C-alpha positions in Angstrom: -84.2 -40.0 -8.8 -81.7 -40.6 -6.0 -79.0 -38.0 -5.5 -77.0 -40.2 -3.1 -73.3 -40.2 -4.1 -71.6 -43.5 -3.7 -68.3 -43.3 -1.7 -65.1 -43.7 -3.7 -63.3 -46.9 -3.5 -60.3 -46.7 -1.2 -56.9 -46.5 -2.9 -55.1 -49.8 -2.9 -52.3 -50.1 -0.4 -48.9 -50.1 -1.9 -47.5 -53.6 -2.1 -44.1 -54.4 -0.6 -42.8 -55.4 -4.0 -43.5 -51.9 -5.3 -41.7 -50.2 -2.4 -38.7 -52.5 -2.8 -38.6 -51.7 -6.5 -38.7 -47.9 -5.9 -35.9 -48.2 -3.4 -33.8 -50.3 -5.8 -34.5 -47.8 -8.6 -33.3 -44.9 -6.4 -30.2 -46.9 -5.4 -29.4 -47.5 -9.1 -29.8 -43.8 -9.8 -27.4 -42.7 -6.9 -24.1 -43.3 -8.8 -25.4 -41.4 -11.8 -26.5 -38.5 -9.5 -23.1 -38.4 -7.8 -21.3 -38.5 -11.1 -23.5 -35.6 -12.4 -22.7 -33.6 -9.3 -19.0 -34.1 -9.7 -19.0 -33.2 -13.4 -21.5 -30.3 -13.4 -20.8 -28.7 -10.0 -17.3 -27.5 -9.8 -17.6 -26.7 -6.1 -18.3 -30.4 -5.4 -15.4 -31.6 -7.5 -13.0 -29.2 -5.9 -14.1 -30.2 -2.4 -13.5 -33.9 -3.3 -10.1 -33.2 -4.8 -9.1 -31.0 -1.8 -10.0 -33.7 0.7 -8.2 -36.3 -1.4 -5.0 -34.2 -1.5 -5.0 -33.4 2.2 -5.8 -37.0 3.3 -3.1 -38.3 1.0 -0.3 -36.1 2.4 -1.5 -36.6 6.0 -1.2 -40.3 5.5 2.3 -39.9 4.0 3.3 -37.6 6.9 2.0 -40.1 9.4 4.2 -42.8 7.8 7.3 -40.5 7.8 7.5 -40.3 4.0 7.8 -36.5 4.1 10.7 -34.3 5.2 8.5 -32.4 7.8 5.1 -32.8 9.4 2.1 -32.1 7.1 -0.2 -30.8 9.8 -2.6 -28.0 10.6 0.1 -25.6 11.6 2.0 -26.2 8.3 -1.1 -25.8 6.2 -2.0 -22.6 8.0 1.5 -21.1 7.4 1.3 -21.9 3.7 -1.9 -19.7 3.4 0.3 -16.6 3.2 0.9 -17.5 -0.5 -2.9 -17.9 -1.0 -3.7 -14.2 -0.2 -2.4 -12.7 -3.5 -3.5 -15.7 -5.5 -7.1 -15.6 -4.3 -7.4 -11.8 -4.7 -6.0 -11.8 -8.3 -8.1 -14.9 -9.1 -11.1 -12.8 -8.1 -9.9 -10.0 -10.4 -9.7 -12.5 -13.3 -13.1 -13.9 -12.3 -14.7 -10.4 -13.0 -13.0 -9.8 -16.3 -13.4 -13.3 -17.7 -17.0 -13.4 -16.7 -17.6 -10.2 -18.6 -17.3 -12.3 -21.9 -16.0 -11.4 -25.3 -12.7 -13.1 -24.6 -12.2 -11.1 -21.4 -8.8 -11.6 -19.7 -6.3 -9.5 -18.0 -2.6 -10.3 -18.5 -1.6 -7.0 -16.9 -2.6 -7.7 -13.3 1.0 -8.7 -12.3 2.4 -5.6 -13.9 -0.2 -3.4 -12.1 1.0 -5.1 -8.9 4.6 -4.2 -9.7 3.9 -0.6 -10.6 1.5 0.0 -7.7 4.0 -1.5 -5.3 6.4 1.3 -6.3 3.7 4.0 -6.0 2.8 2.7 -2.5 6.5 2.5 -1.6 7.0 6.2 -2.6 4.0 7.3 -0.7 4.5 5.4 2.5 8.2 4.9 2.5 9.6 8.2 1.1 6.9 10.9 1.1 5.7 10.2 4.6 2.0 9.6 3.9 0.0 7.8 6.6 -0.6 4.1 6.1 -4.3 4.5 5.3 -3.7 7.2 2.8 -1.0 5.1 1.1 -3.4 2.1 0.9 -6.1 4.3 -0.6 -3.6 5.7 -3.1 -2.6 2.1 -4.1 -6.2 1.1 -4.6 -7.0 4.2 -6.6 -3.8 3.9 -8.8 -4.5 0.2 -9.5 -8.1 1.2 -10.4 -6.7 3.8 -12.8 -4.6 1.2 -14.5 -7.6 -1.1 -14.7 -9.7 1.8 -16.1 -7.2 2.2 -18.9 -7.6 -1.4 -19.8 -11.4 -1.2 -19.5 -11.6 2.0 -21.7 -9.5 0.4 -24.5 -11.5 -2.8 -24.4 -15.0 -1.8 -23.7 -15.2 1.6 -25.4 -12.6 1.5 -28.1 -13.1 -2.2 -28.9 -9.6 -3.5 -28.8 -9.2 -7.3 -28.0 -8.6 -7.9 -24.4 -5.7 -10.3 -25.0 -3.7 -7.7 -27.1 -4.7 -4.7 -24.9 -3.7 -6.3 -21.6 -0.5 -7.7 -23.1 0.4 -4.2 -24.3 -0.3 -2.6 -20.9 1.6 -5.5 -19.2 4.7 -4.4 -21.0 4.0 -0.7 -20.4 3.3 -1.0 -16.7 6.3 -3.4 -16.2 8.7 -1.0 -17.9 7.5 2.0 -15.9 7.8 0.1 -12.7 11.5 -0.7 -13.5 12.5 2.8 -14.6 10.5 4.8 -12.1 13.2 4.3 -9.4 16.2 3.4 -11.6 15.5 -0.4 -11.1 16.0 -0.1 -7.4 13.5 -1.3 -4.7 12.3 0.9 -1.9 13.3 -0.5 1.4 13.2 2.5 3.8 12.4 2.0 7.5 8.6 2.5 7.3 8.5 -0.1 4.5 10.6 -2.6 6.4 8.5 -2.0 9.5 5.4 -2.7 7.4 6.5 -6.4 7.4 4.4 -6.7 10.6 1.3 -6.6 8.4 2.3 -10.0 7.0 2.7 -11.7 10.4 0.5 -14.5 11.7 -2.1 -14.0 14.5 -3.4 -16.7 16.8 -6.9 -18.0 16.2 -8.7 -20.1 18.8 -7.8 -20.9 22.4 -5.6 -23.4 24.0 -1.9 -23.5 24.7 -1.0 -23.9 21.0 -3.5 -21.8 19.0 -3.6 -21.9 15.2 -1.5 -19.2 13.6 -3.3 -17.6 10.6 -1.6 -15.0 8.3 -3.0 -11.5 9.1 -3.4 -10.7 5.4 -6.3 -13.2 5.2 -8.2 -11.2 7.8 -7.3 -7.7 6.6 -7.3 -8.1 2.8 -8.4 -11.5 1.5 -11.7 -12.0 3.4 -13.0 -8.4 2.9 -12.2 -8.6 -0.8 -13.9 -12.0 -1.2 -17.0 -10.8 0.7 -17.3 -7.6 -1.3 -16.9 -9.5 -4.6 -19.4 -12.2 -3.5 -22.0 -9.5 -2.6 -21.3 -7.6 -5.8 -21.9 -10.7 -8.0 -24.8 -12.2 -6.0 -26.7 -9.4 -4.3 -26.5 -6.5 -6.7 -28.0 -5.7 -10.1 -24.4 -5.1 -11.4 -23.7 -8.8 -10.8 -26.7 -9.9 -12.8 -25.7 -7.5 -15.6 -22.2 -8.9 -15.6 -23.4 -12.5 -15.9 -25.9 -11.4 -18.6 -23.3 -9.7 -20.8 -20.9 -12.6 -20.4 -23.5 -15.0 -21.5 -24.8 -13.0 -24.5 -23.9 -9.3 -24.7 -26.1 -8.7 -27.7 -29.2 -10.0 -26.0 -28.2 -8.1 -22.8 -27.9 -4.8 -24.8 -31.4 -5.4 -26.3 -32.7 -5.6 -22.7 -31.3 -2.2 -21.9 -28.1 -3.1 -20.2 -25.2 -0.8 -20.7 -22.7 -3.4 -21.9 -19.7 -1.2 -22.3 -20.0 0.4 -18.9 -20.6 -3.0 -17.2 -17.5 -4.4 -18.9 -15.4 -1.3 -18.1 -16.4 -1.6 -14.4 -15.1 -5.2 -14.4 -11.6 -4.1 -15.5 -11.6 -1.1 -13.2 -12.5 -3.3 -10.2 -9.8 -5.8 -11.2 -7.3 -3.0 -11.2 -8.4 -1.9 -7.7 -7.9 -5.5 -6.4 -4.5 -5.6 -8.0 -3.6 -2.3 -6.2 -4.5 -3.9 -2.9 -2.4 -7.0 -3.8 0.5 -4.6 -4.3 0.2 -3.6 -0.6 0.1 -7.2 0.4 3.3 -8.0 -1.5 5.1 -5.0 -0.1 4.3 -6.3 3.4 5.4 -9.8 2.5 8.7 -8.7 1.0 9.3 -5.8 3.4 10.3 -4.0 0.3 8.6 -2.3 -2.7 10.0 -4.2 -5.6 9.7 -3.2 -9.2 9.4 -6.9 -10.2 7.0 -7.9 -7.4 4.2 -9.1 -9.8 6.2 -10.2 -12.8 9.2 -12.1 -11.4 9.5 -15.7 -12.5 6.3 -16.8 -14.1 4.5 -13.7 -12.8 1.2 -13.4 -11.0 -1.1 -13.2 -14.0 -0.9 -16.7 -15.3 -1.3 -18.4 -11.9 -4.3 -16.1 -11.3 -5.9 -17.1 -14.6 -5.2 -20.7 -13.9 -6.8 -20.5 -10.5 -9.9 -18.8 -12.0 -10.3 -21.5 -14.8 -9.7 -24.3 -12.3 -12.3 -22.8 -10.0 -15.0 -23.1 -12.7 -14.9 -19.7 -14.4 -16.0 -20.3 -18.0 -13.4 -18.9 -20.4 -16.3 -18.0 -22.7 -17.8 -15.8 -20.0 -21.1 -15.8 -18.0 -20.1 -18.4 -15.4 -18.0 -18.0 -12.3 -18.3 -18.2 -8.5 -16.2 -16.8 -5.7 -16.2 -20.1 -3.8 -14.7 -21.9 -6.8 -11.8 -19.5 -6.9 -11.1 -19.8 -3.2 -11.3 -23.7 -3.2 -9.1 -23.9 -6.3 -6.5 -21.7 -4.6 -6.6 -23.9 -1.5 -6.2 -27.0 -3.6 -3.1 -25.7 -5.5 -1.5 -24.1 -2.4 -1.9 -27.3 -0.2 -0.9 -29.6 -3.1 2.3 -27.5 -3.7 3.0 -27.5 0.1 2.8 -31.3 0.1 5.0 -31.7 -3.0 7.7 -29.5 -1.4 7.8 -31.9 1.6 7.8 -35.0 -0.6 10.3 -33.8 -3.2 12.8 -31.4 -1.5 15.1 -29.1 -3.4 14.7 -27.6 -6.9 13.0 -30.7 -8.1 10.1 -29.9 -5.9 9.3 -26.6 -7.7 9.4 -28.4 -11.0 7.0 -31.0 -9.8 4.7 -28.2 -8.6 4.5 -26.9 -12.1 3.9 -30.4 -13.5 1.1 -31.0 -10.9 -0.5 -27.7 -11.8 -0.5 -28.6 -15.5 -2.0 -32.0 -14.8 -4.7 -30.6 -12.6 -5.6 -27.9 -15.2 -5.7 -30.4 -18.1 -7.8 -32.7 -15.9 -10.3 -29.9 -15.3 -10.4 -29.0 -19.0 -11.2 -32.6 -20.0 -13.9 -32.7 -17.4 -15.4 -29.5 -18.6 -15.5 -30.8 -22.2 -17.0 -34.1 -21.2 -19.6 -32.5 -18.9 -20.6 -30.0 -21.6 -21.2 -32.8 -24.1 -23.1 -35.0 -21.7 -25.1 -32.5 -19.6 -24.9 -29.1 -21.4 -23.4 -26.0 -19.8 -22.0 -26.4 -16.4 -21.1 -24.1 -13.5 
């Protein structure tokens, strides 16, 4: 018997018709892939919207439809308002991601009360700057810890709890100094912390608000590392997705949720320092004047892709959502001067938020849970 194995027949070479068909099939799939990325990846959508807004106002500026140039210097100067928005948006990212209806309506009131505490320490008691900043962060953390204890350990609903502490902290901030701001010489000199610093070379370097480098970037990096490079971040996403299943796996759900509110309070305390520098005064209404800081921060977080049901949220989404709103508002002020501009800002914010909510609903029905 012969044991010779006959060689296998060579595979047929692909025909040109088959290659053309494959390329045409991929070309037909490209629009669907792009649509899926826009609907399911909030970072992609925000980048597209951000580019669209900037290009639109740059075009209007080039054609002299705006009252002032919409250029890099103007965009850089408007970033001073992004510092507290991003930081409080990150605070809301933590508490909303923790699930169970997590939300913090008291962050603006914590900013107001902590501003007064910082004002007393640095402006009247003669504390050093670093000690006053540490005190502000610790006091803000104490306020957040109160929220976290009532929500995580006592079981009160987050909405009711933080609404109650909002009223309490706001009232204490007003009466603690007889409704008067603190504007002593050290506090007024602290305005230098809100100045802009040159970035880059050349005769006309870009001016960037100092608060971005000293407060915003460190906070964003720490929160990103906390969520993406630590076991705490994995636990937080787990309890936000399903806290019952997380508890069965051995996660301390209450402590994890408590820590989220505590950290949000620490961030709010740092925002208080930022607002004192920007106003050159410790004001008892710093975080609650007008529409307050809490609702814009929640809006920024939701627009940035933080799922209101918990378990989903990214730092990059919060940052990009803030840039979108800040630069959109900056363009509206140049296009519609006067009081009407501020009203159009609110209208644009509402339209963008409704648009994002509609996209969330459509994407969830078509592709399942998105992030």
